[in-house]
Every structure is written in C-alpha cells, then in structure tokens.
C-alpha distance (Angstrom), angle and dihedral (degrees) to the residues before:
residue distance angle dihedral
M1 . . .
S2 3.81 . .
A3 3.80 119.6 .
Y4 3.80 115.2 -99.7
Q5 3.79 112.4 -108.2
S6 3.79 115.6 -149.2
E7 3.80 100.0 167.3
F8 3.79 130.2 45.9
D9 3.81 126.9 -156.8
V10 3.80 118.5 -139.8
Q11 3.80 135.1 176.0
L12 3.81 118.4 -137.6
P13 3.82 119.6 -128.3
I14 3.84 91.7 -132.6
G15 3.80 109.0 7.4
I16 3.78 135.2 -163.5
T17 3.79 129.8 -71.2
P18 3.82 113.6 -142.3
P19 3.83 119.9 -148.2
D20 3.81 90.9 -102.9
G21 3.81 91.5 57.7
G22 3.77 134.9 -111.0
V23 3.81 127.4 92.9
Q24 3.80 124.9 -91.1
R25 3.79 116.3 -159.6
H26 3.79 102.9 161.0
A27 3.80 119.7 105.9
V28 3.80 135.3 165.9
L29 3.82 123.3 -143.8
R30 3.78 133.9 -170.1
K31 3.79 126.9 -158.9
M32 3.78 121.4 -87.1
R33 3.79 116.5 -98.9
G34 3.78 135.0 -167.3
H35 3.79 90.3 -80.1
E36 3.81 89.7 62.7
E37 3.81 92.8 42.5
A38 3.81 87.2 58.6
L39 3.81 88.8 57.8
L40 3.82 89.5 61.2
Y41 3.83 88.9 62.8
D42 3.81 95.7 46.6
A43 3.81 105.2 112.4
D44 3.80 90.9 -158.1
L45 3.81 92.0 59.8
V46 3.79 114.1 73.6
A47 3.79 135.7 149.4
G48 3.80 112.8 -25.4
R49 3.80 97.2 11.1
L50 3.81 92.1 52.0
V51 3.82 91.6 50.4
T52 3.81 90.2 50.6
E53 3.80 93.4 51.8
L54 3.81 94.4 45.0
L55 3.80 93.4 50.2
K56 3.81 94.6 41.9
N57 3.80 89.9 55.1
C58 3.82 96.0 45.0
L59 3.80 100.6 39.5
V60 3.79 109.6 95.8
R61 3.78 91.6 -180.0
L62 3.81 136.1 6.3
G63 3.78 112.6 -170.0
D64 3.79 104.2 -49.1
Q65 3.82 93.7 -24.6
S66 3.81 121.7 108.0
P67 2.96 125.5 -170.9
V68 3.80 93.6 33.8
T69 3.81 118.4 -133.2
A70 3.79 128.4 -144.7
E71 3.80 88.2 -119.7
A72 3.80 90.8 59.6
V73 3.81 91.7 49.7
R74 3.81 91.4 48.9
G75 3.78 89.6 53.0
L76 3.81 93.2 57.9
Y77 3.78 119.4 103.3
S78 3.80 112.3 -104.4
A79 3.81 88.3 -117.6
D80 3.81 89.8 61.9
R81 3.81 92.5 43.0
N82 3.81 91.1 52.2
Y83 3.79 91.2 47.7
L84 3.81 90.9 50.8
L85 3.83 89.3 49.9
L86 3.80 89.5 51.8
E87 3.80 92.2 50.4
L88 3.82 91.6 44.2
R89 3.79 90.0 53.6
R90 3.81 92.1 47.5
I91 3.82 96.1 50.2
T92 3.81 92.8 42.8
L93 3.81 103.3 42.0
G94 3.80 106.0 8.2
D95 3.80 134.9 -113.0
R96 3.80 99.9 -68.4
M97 3.79 115.1 89.2
P98 3.82 132.0 164.7
A99 3.80 113.0 -128.0
A100 3.80 134.2 -177.4
Y101 3.81 128.3 -147.4
T102 3.81 132.1 177.9
C103 3.79 117.9 -126.1
P104 3.82 108.9 -127.0
R105 3.81 91.5 -150.4
C106 3.83 103.7 50.0
N107 3.83 100.3 10.8
R108 3.81 90.1 -126.1
A109 3.82 119.7 152.1
V110 3.80 107.9 -114.7
Q111 3.80 115.9 -155.0
V112 3.81 115.6 -154.1
Q113 3.79 133.4 179.3
E114 3.81 103.0 -138.3
N115 3.79 126.1 -157.9
L116 3.79 105.1 -146.0
S117 3.79 92.4 -160.0
D118 3.82 87.3 68.0
L119 3.81 93.7 63.5
E120 3.80 113.3 114.1
V121 3.81 115.9 -120.9
R122 3.81 120.0 -163.2
W123 3.81 115.9 -152.0
L124 3.74 135.1 -164.6
E125 3.78 111.5 -120.3
P126 3.83 113.7 -103.1
D127 3.81 92.2 -106.1
Q128 3.81 95.3 36.6
S129 3.80 124.7 103.9
L130 3.79 124.9 -153.2
Q131 3.79 112.2 -92.5
D132 3.78 129.7 -156.2
I133 3.80 116.2 -100.4
Q134 3.81 116.4 -113.9
L135 3.81 116.1 -154.3
D136 3.79 132.2 175.7
L137 3.81 113.9 -158.0
E138 3.79 119.7 -147.2
D139 3.82 98.4 -139.3
G140 3.79 102.4 14.4
Y141 3.79 129.6 -177.3
T142 3.81 123.8 -58.9
D143 3.79 113.8 -151.6
R144 3.82 127.9 -149.5
Q145 3.80 91.3 -88.1
G146 3.80 91.0 56.6
T147 3.80 96.0 -107.6
R148 3.80 114.0 142.8
H149 3.78 116.8 -141.8
T150 3.81 119.4 -161.1
A151 3.84 109.0 150.1
M152 3.79 116.3 89.5
T153 3.79 133.0 -173.8
L154 3.78 112.8 -162.6
T155 3.77 139.3 179.2
L156 3.79 128.3 -156.8
P157 3.84 118.9 -96.1
T158 3.79 123.5 -107.0
G159 3.76 135.2 -155.4
V160 3.81 88.8 -92.7
D161 3.81 88.6 60.4
E162 3.80 92.2 46.0
E163 3.79 92.2 52.6
F164 3.81 91.6 47.7
V165 3.80 91.4 60.7
T166 3.82 95.4 38.6
P167 3.86 94.6 99.1
M168 3.82 89.3 58.3
V169 3.81 98.1 48.3
V170 3.81 99.8 86.2
K171 3.82 99.3 39.0
D172 3.82 100.0 36.9
P173 3.82 115.3 8.4
L174 3.83 92.6 175.4
K175 3.79 91.1 54.7
A176 3.81 88.9 48.6
Q177 3.81 90.2 52.2
D178 3.80 92.1 48.8
A179 3.81 92.4 46.2
L180 3.81 90.1 51.7
T181 3.79 91.4 49.2
L182 3.80 91.5 48.1
R183 3.81 90.5 55.6
C184 3.81 88.8 55.6
I185 3.83 95.0 55.7
K186 3.81 109.8 101.9
Q187 3.81 95.0 171.6
F188 3.80 134.2 4.8
G189 3.78 113.1 -171.9
T190 3.81 108.1 -65.8
L191 3.81 95.1 -34.4
S192 3.78 112.6 133.4
R193 3.79 121.6 -123.4
Q194 3.80 86.7 -114.7
A195 3.80 91.0 57.5
L196 3.80 92.3 47.6
E197 3.78 91.4 52.1
A198 3.81 94.1 42.6
Y199 3.81 96.5 51.2
G200 3.80 93.6 36.1
V201 3.79 117.7 171.8
K202 3.83 90.5 -6.0
I203 3.80 87.7 82.5
L204 3.80 90.7 56.5
R205 3.81 92.5 44.9
D206 3.82 89.1 53.7
L207 3.82 90.6 58.8
T208 3.78 118.5 99.6
L209 3.79 116.9 -104.5
G210 3.79 89.7 -110.8
D211 3.80 91.7 56.2
R212 3.81 91.6 45.6
L213 3.80 89.2 54.1
R214 3.82 90.5 48.2
L215 3.78 89.4 51.1
Q216 3.80 93.4 52.0
A217 3.80 92.4 42.8
C218 3.81 91.7 56.4
F219 3.82 89.2 62.8
N220 3.80 92.4 47.6
G221 3.80 98.2 40.1
S222 3.78 121.4 75.7
T223 3.81 98.9 -22.4
P224 3.83 118.2 122.2
G225 3.79 119.2 -89.5
V226 3.79 140.8 59.6
N227 3.79 118.4 -29.3
F228 3.79 103.2 -138.0
M229 3.81 93.1 179.2
R230 3.81 110.5 116.8
Q231 3.80 131.4 -172.1
V232 3.79 108.0 -127.9
V233 3.81 131.0 -168.9
C234 3.80 118.0 -151.0
A235 3.81 110.5 -135.6
G236 3.80 90.0 -158.1
C237 3.81 104.4 55.4
G238 3.79 101.1 6.5
A239 3.81 94.7 -119.3
V240 3.80 117.6 154.4
F241 3.80 112.9 -145.9
D242 3.80 142.4 159.2
G243 3.79 117.1 -104.8
V244 3.80 131.4 -178.6
L245 3.79 116.6 -127.2
D246 3.80 108.1 -122.6
I247 3.79 107.0 -128.1
S248 3.81 91.0 -170.9
S249 3.82 86.6 76.9
F250 3.83 94.3 53.1
F251 3.78 93.3 107.7
V252 3.80 100.8 33.6
I253 3.79 105.9 125.0
G254 3.79 121.9 -153.8
C-alpha cells in the first residue's frame, strides 16, 4: 500500500522576491476540502478575489512563509496564481477534465476530454529575472495633439490587479479585460502617466482591432506561465481551431 500524501510540492514559473533579495519559487499545496468548495458558491467572491481565497486556504507554504496570508497571494503574478490553480485542480480532482469550445466555423459546441498534464508550462530559468515586455503596435494611438504612440512597455499582472477589476467582471467583462491591461502598461510612447490614468480604457478602445489582438497575444505568447491555448478539432465540420481552456471551470464537478 502506498503512503498517503497530504502535501504536494510545486515550483512556481516566476516566483516571489522577498525584501532581502533572491527569488523563492517553492510552494506547498494541499487538496481542496469542503471549506474551499463552499467558497465556490459564495456570490461575493468572483474572479480575482475567489482565486486569492482558494489559494490562501490551500497553500501550506509559499516561499519561506507559513501560514500563507491573503496579501502574499495577491502579490503573486497572475502566471503563478494560474499555475497554482492548475496544480490544485490536478491534485484534488485529477488530470482528466471535460472542456467545451465553440467552433468558429459552424458555431457547434465541441466537447473535449482534456488531460491537464499535457498543458505546456513556460518557466523562467533559475538565474533569470522577469523582464518587462516590449511591444511595437502597428497603428498605435494618436493623441489630441496628433502625436502617434506605438511603443509599449508592459509588465505582467498580479493578483492585486485581478482583484481591482473583479467588480467589473460580471457586468462588463471587456471593460474588466481592458482595465487589467491598462494596469500593466508602464510606458506608452511619450504619454505621461497622468494622461494614461485620465483617459483610462478609452485609449485601449481607440486602438485598432489588430493592435488589440497584438496586445493580448504578447501576454499569451512567450511569457512565463501555463499555456492554456489548445488545438481543437470540430467533429461536425472538421475545422481545426485554437481554443482557450476556461480555468473558471476547473472545479466544476459533474
């Protein structure tokens, strides 16, 4: 008989940097229990806040911190939070998970049995630190003075950013996405921080669709974390398309 395992060691794709320097990537998880299942039915906990509470409860250790505080979980990069959610789902309910995608050609619902162990995870090298993302837009944003801005410097979102946009998620998911992206912009051309904050998501809405897609792709491209993009085949029309695995259904049972 194999020994019962109650705690599971994981390594974070990015990790945390304590005040005294260095990078800590080791964490320890335990399986979800009924207490955490109850969180899934709490109407006041959605999106970022729900992720924070789930991870806080199930993290036995985060770096050198134990017990783990909500503040520490909020401070994690979203890439690490998503990876911890993936591992929490795997140790609690296993690797097999039903998923549904919509075929862009025939609009048919495509049911797939996913194996979560197949998901690609991109890691920072042990001696590598997280770098800002540099992006050049094709069309850019033209301000009121007629200056066109195309060069962007971005950082990855954290749990703090996720929780900030949580109130918008249910009523206006596109606004929530734009607000999250806006918080990740460190520099946009020669626009001042004051201008970025004053115009808010209007700047992102003024971008062409092509530039908006480039902006989203830069977060999903070669940055550290789990690649939730899946190649799906439609059994109805035979189309092969890319779908994004919906992590909000990780803990849906039945």
